[in-house]
N, C-alpha and C positions, 0 to 999 in steps of 0.2 A: 875617736868615735864617737860620738854622742850617746848616752844612753837614755835609758824607756822613759826618764825624766825631763826631757826635751820633745817640746814641738816645733819639727822643726819643716820648713815650705824650701825647697830644693829648686833649685835653674841647673836643670844638668846642662843646656849646651854652655853656660858661663861660669859654671866650675862655682856657683857660689850659692850659698843657702840664710835663710834666715830663722835666727830659732832663740825661743823665750821658753826657761825652766820653769816646768810646772806643778803644781802642790798635789793635781788632783782633776780628772773629768768630772765636771757639773753635768752634764747632760750631752744627748744624743739625739738624731729622730730623721730621718728621712719627711720630708715634707712631701707636699703633692710635685713640689717644683725641684728642690735640691737638698742635700746633708749637709744637717746641721749640727754641727757641734759647741760646747760651752769648754772653757776649761778656766782655771784658775790657778793663775800661774804666782813666781816667785816675785815678781817687780813690777809685773805688770796691770795689776790686779787681774778681772777678772779680761776672758778674749775668745772674739765671736769669729768661727772656720768655718767657714761654707766651698762644701766642693772641694776640701781641703785648701784653699788660701784663704790668709788672715783675711777679717773685715775691719771690726772693731775691737778695741783696748779702753780699759778705763783708764790708762794713762794717759796715751796720745790722742786721742779722739779729737781732741779741740782743734789741733791743729786742723782736720779736716770739716770740719763743721761750720768753725767758724770763717774761713775761707771760701767754702761754696758758700755764704749766705750773706757776708755784712761787706764783701766789697762790690756786690751787681745790689743791694740797696741801698747802699750809701753812695752808688751811680747814679741810679735811679732817681729824676727830682724829687718824686712823690708816689713811691708806690705804696697801693694800697690791698689789690689784691695779687695773691702770690698761688701758683701753682709748682706743687713738690712732687715730680716722678722720680719713684722708687723711695729711698733713704727710710727703710723698714725700720729701722733703729729708734729713729726717729730727732736724734742730736741734730739735722739739719732744721727739723722744724719748731725745737726749742728755741734756734737761735733766732730765723726768723721773727717770729715771739715776741722777744725781746724788743721788738722795734712797735712803738708806740703807735703810727702811724699807718700799720699795718690793719686792715679791717677784715682780710680774711684768709686762711691759708689752707688750700687744700692739700694732702698728699695720698698722691694714687702710689700705691705698691702691689703687685701680684699674690704675694707669699702674707698669707698675714699673721705667719707661724713666724717669723722674723719680727714683726711688733710684739706678739703676744711674750718671746720668748724674753726680749730685750723689756719689758715691762719688768721680767723676774729679775734677769740677771744686769741690766745696766737700765734701772728704775730712776739715777740722776737725770740721763737723754729722755725720759716719758715725763719729764714733769708737767710737760704745757700739752699732755694729749687730749686732759680735759678744758683745756682753753677754750670758753664761748667761740673764740673765733675760728678754732680749729676744724677743720673734717676731715676724718680718714676714710679713704676709701679701697678697698682690694682687688681693686679688679684692673682691665687691659688701663694702663695710660696711652696707649698710642691712639686707640679709638675716644679717648677721653677727650684727646685734642681735637683729633679729628670732627667729632663732636661740637666741639666747641663755640661758642656765639663768637663772631666776629668783634674785634676788640676790645675784650671782657677781660685778659688778663694782663697785668703791666710787667711780672717775674714771673718764668718758668726756670724753676732750676732741676736738673736733672741729673738726679743724687744715685746714679745707677750705671751700669751695666756697661760691657766692655759688647764690641759687634760682631758677636759669637750668638748661634742660635735665638732664643725668644727674645733677646736684645739689639738683635741686629737693625731691626727697622729705626732704633733712637739714633743712630748715625746717618740716615738716609736722607736725600733730598724730599720726599715726601712728606718727612715727617717734620722737617724743618720749614717743607713749606704752611705746613700745617700751622706750628706755631707763630709763623708768619702774620699769618692772618688771625689766628687768635691775640695775639700780641696789640695790646693799645700804642697809639702815636711815638710813643719813648721806651715803649717794652724794647725786655733786654730778655734772652735769656743767656743760661750760663751754664755749662754744662763739662763734669769731669772730664779732666781728658789726659791721663794717664801723666807716666814720664818722660820728661822730652830728654834726659841721656839716653832712656831704652826704645820709646814709641816716637821716633820725632814725626816717622813716616804714617804716624796715624794723627796727632797732628795738623798734618798738611791734606790728608783725605776730608778728616771734618771739617777744615777749611772749606776746599770745595764743596761738598756738599752742603755748607751751609749757603755760599754761594748761591750754588744751583736754587738753593729756596728761599733764594730777593735776600741773604743777609748780605751787605758789602760794609760791616764795620764790625771790628773785633780788636778785641784786647783779649792777653792772655795773664795769665798771676798765677805765680809762682808760689810750694809753701814745701817747709819741710813735713814728711810721713814717715815716722820711722821704720814701720812695720809694712810699709809696701815697696815692691821691688825698686834697688837704686836710693830709697829714702827720700826723696826728690820727686813731687806730684806736682799737679796743674791743673785748674779749669781755665775753659776759653768761655768769653762773652763776646757773643755775637749781638750788634744791635738792630733795632728795624730804621729805623735812622741815628745818625752821630751822638754820639757821646754827649751827655749833659755830661759840666764840668764837674769832676768830685767834689760831692759836700763836705771837703775837710773841717769847716766849723762843726760841723754838727757830727762827724767822727769824732773829734775831739770832745764835744759836751755831748759822748750817746748816754750820756745816764744808765746804764748797764754795767755788770761787769763783762769780762770775756780774761781767756789766759794771754791767748795770742794777739790778737787783732788790735790795731791802734792805730790811729792814721798813718803815721811812719811808717807802720809794717804796709798800709794799703799802696805809699804809693814806693816803696821799697819793691813789693813785688810785683811791683807791672816791669822791674827794669829786665831787659831782654840781654842774653848771653848772647854771646858773640856770633856762637853756632848756630843759635836760634834765629838771628836776622838774617844771615848767610843764609838760611836752610828757608828762606819765605824771600830771599833776595829782599830785605826791610832794610828803607835809610833810616837810620836811629832819629830822624825827624817826623818820620811816618807810623801813626800809632793808632789811627780812627780806623782806615781801611786798608790794611795791608793787602798786599798781592804776593802770591806765593812763583817760586822757578816754575812756569810753565803749566801748561795746562796739565797736572795731575789728578788722574783720578783715585779709587779704590782698590782695582786691579792694576793699572797699568803700572801707578808710583812704586807698588811693592817690587815691581816685577824689575825697575831699573836699578842699573849694576852700581849708577854715580852718586848712590844716597850720597849726603856728609856726615849722617849717621842712622845707625841702626839699633833695634833692638837685639840682645841674645840671651834674651829669657826664654824657658818655655814653659809655659803654665798646663795648657789643658791639650791634651792628648787627640791625634786625630779621630780615634773611635768615639773618643768623648763629643766634638763636635758632629761627627756624621749621624752621632744616636741623638742628639738635640734638632738638628737637621731636620731628620727622618719625622721626630716624634712631634715638630711643633708646627713644619712647612710640607704641601705637598710638590712633590716636584715639578709643579709646574708655578711655585711662588716666585714672586719678580725676583729679579738681579740683588735687589738692596736686601731681600729677606733671605737672600741665601749665599750671605758675604762670606758668611764661617768657612766655608769649603775652601776656599780661595788661601786661607791661611799657611798652607801646610805644603801647598805644593808650586815650588818657585825654586830655583836657582840663582845665586849670587855669588860677585867677588867677591864680597863680604861674609862675615858670617851670617848665617841664615837669621833672617828674620822671624820672631817667635809671634803668635797673638799675646795681646794683653793679659795679664793674669788671672784679673776679677772680675768677678761674675754678679755684682751687687744687686741684690733685689730688695 
């Protein structure tokens, strides 16, 4: 058993946990939205934990921030206006603004305290916060997109959320319809899409909701992220129209420093494992408009007993989900806004799938 000098995030059903040896706790507080903790670790620098879940560390955050930003920016032919929903630690904003062609980047995060703590404990992630092209807002991102002018945004990066509580609306067809309308002709939305190893059902359901929102062109990029469950994460891009060719030469001559991303990593990250292809009935030569097996929707696919892969983690308690449901939405809220309650109520011949573990604000 580990002693109190370790921070551990356990996944009871899978019999696994992720732990980091800590030197001390630097800060803790309850914001209006969530419980925030900052630790100083032995080997991973500072660590931010939100509601008991690891969010960002000094040592490995570059994987996530670079892969949420550069693949989509080098896929779009000429991105100028970028919207980031979530991303309160500001690492994604920093990566976006490394691109000189970006004229404006608006970041919308519901919890200002995440950003203010990041400015103190992760200042390297916030170095672009005062860039004249950057605009930080602490408001409801879903409403902002709904009210956005048509054809006004080139790229929407959803650096956020699991489909639980206040985040559920970001995984629904209504939200994707608003994204589709707000995007320009070659516009792309990219959203973190959990671990394909543990959360394949979520990736399928996201594609269904994206399709219902008007998108028919998808690409998923895979990348390591050791402080998240399974250590292997993904981001899914959905294009308003067919994706333009990867601007490989621009990526080779990018003119700014990265730690992980380069043109070879970009191409390699699009390679799809066999189980992923089978999970979507994807033929290897079809990438731009992948088709899922059947018509799985958010409720039905999780109830199916023939899932090719399932997650075995358990991250958010049933009482926590119901508390969040009651706090943010009335009983009359739409199905999309009440997805959280579906996570815990099903049986399967496979190990019970559990909700994703992160609630990134």
